[in-house]
N, C-alpha and C positions, 0 to 999 in steps of 0.2 A: 647546632648548625651543621656540624660534621655528620651527625646522624641523618639529617634531612637530605644532605648531598648524597650520602650512600644509598638511602632509600630511593631517591630519584634515579640514581644510576642503576639500581636493581630493577626498578619498574621499567625503565627504558630498555635495558638489556633483555628483560623477559618479553616485552612487546616485540622487539626486533627478532628475537629467536622464535617467538610464536608466528610472526609473519613469514619467516624463512621456512618453518616447518609446514605451514599451510600451503605455501607455494610448492614445496617439495612433494606434498601429497598430490597436488593437482598437475604438476608438470612432469613429463616423462624424462627424468634425468638420464636414465640408462640409454636413451636414444642419442643423447649428446656425448656420452662417455664411451660408447661401443659402436662398432660398425655392424655388429650382428644383431638381428632382431630376435627377441624371445618372448614367449607368452608371459603374461602377468598373472598367472593363476597359481603360482607357488604360494604356500601359506606364509612364508617368511618374507615375501616381496615387499610389503608395505614397511616393515621394520628396517629392511635393508635401505630403502629409499630415505627414510627418516634419519637413519644413522649416518648415511653419506652426507646429507644436508647439514647435520650437526657437526660432522668432522670438517667439512669445508668452512663452516662458520667459525669453528675453533681455529683453523689455520689462518684465516683472515684476521680474526680478533687477536691472536697471539703474535702475529708477525707484522701487522700494518698499523693497528690502532695503538697509540702510546699508552702504556700500562699505568701511567700516573693518574689517569681519569678513572673514577669509580665505575663508569659505564663499561670501560674496557675490562677491568678486573672481573666484574660480574658476568660479562659476556663470555670471557674465557672460561670461568668456572661453570656457568650454566650450560654452555655448549659442550664442555668436556663431560659433565655429568649426564646430559641427555644422550650424548654419543655412547657412553657406557651403558646406560639403561636400554636404549634401543638395540645395541649390539648384543647384549646378554639376553634380551628378550628374543631376538632373532635366533640365538643359539638354543634357547629353551624350546622355541617352536620347531627348530630343526631336530632337536633331540627327541621330540615326540614322534618323529617319523622313524625311518629305518636305521638311523645312525645313533651312536653314543657319543656324547661330548663330555670331556673332562677338562676343567679349567685348572691350569698349573701356573706357577709364577712366570709371567711374561709370555707364556704360550698357552695354547689349548690343544687338546688332542681330539681328533675326530676319528672314530672307529666305525668302519662300515664293512660290508662284505668284501670289498676290494682291499682292505688292509687298514693300517693306521697312518694317519697324516698329522704332523705337528704343524700348527699355524701360529704365526706371531700374533699375540693378543694386543692389538693396537690400543684398545681403551685403557689398558693398564699403563702403557707408555704415555698416552695423552694425559692421564691423571698425574703421573709422576712428573712429566714435563711442566704441567700447570703448577704443581706444587713447587718445583724448583724455580720457575720463573717468579712466582709469588714471593718465595723466600729471598731470592737474590735481589729482587727489586725493592722489597721493604728493607733489606739489610743495607743497601747502598743508597737509600733515599737520604737526601740532606736533612739534617735536624735543624729545628728552629734555634736561632741564636738565643742564648740565655746569659745571665751574668756569671754563672758558675761553670759553664761548659762551652768550650769552643766548638764550632762546626768544623768537621774534618775537611 
């Protein structure tokens, strides 16, 4: 029974995330987030849009939906993983151009002709925050009453 509930939560979370990503590909998010117009011809542009959609989904899932539901747990993890995948693919595409990218713990280094810039690596923080939320939620979840052990 528990396996079926988890599987349904996974399927529902995957469908919701798929719908969000399809909408993100078709709706110009950047026009809503920025006052400046820019062309959409950059090679990393599609991955940026998908990673922003996954990040916004993660923020909503991690802060609004109660974590006790399997759907919420799966949505948090899937959106965090998709955010990381799209972000790192964006960096890979960017690294094939005229810049060098090096990933470090919690930051990444972008080296170009103008110098070196260190940027906060948000996917690492999102994955760490997801793991901490998962750990502390499971740790503080009430246990079922049994004849040998009292519920805290």
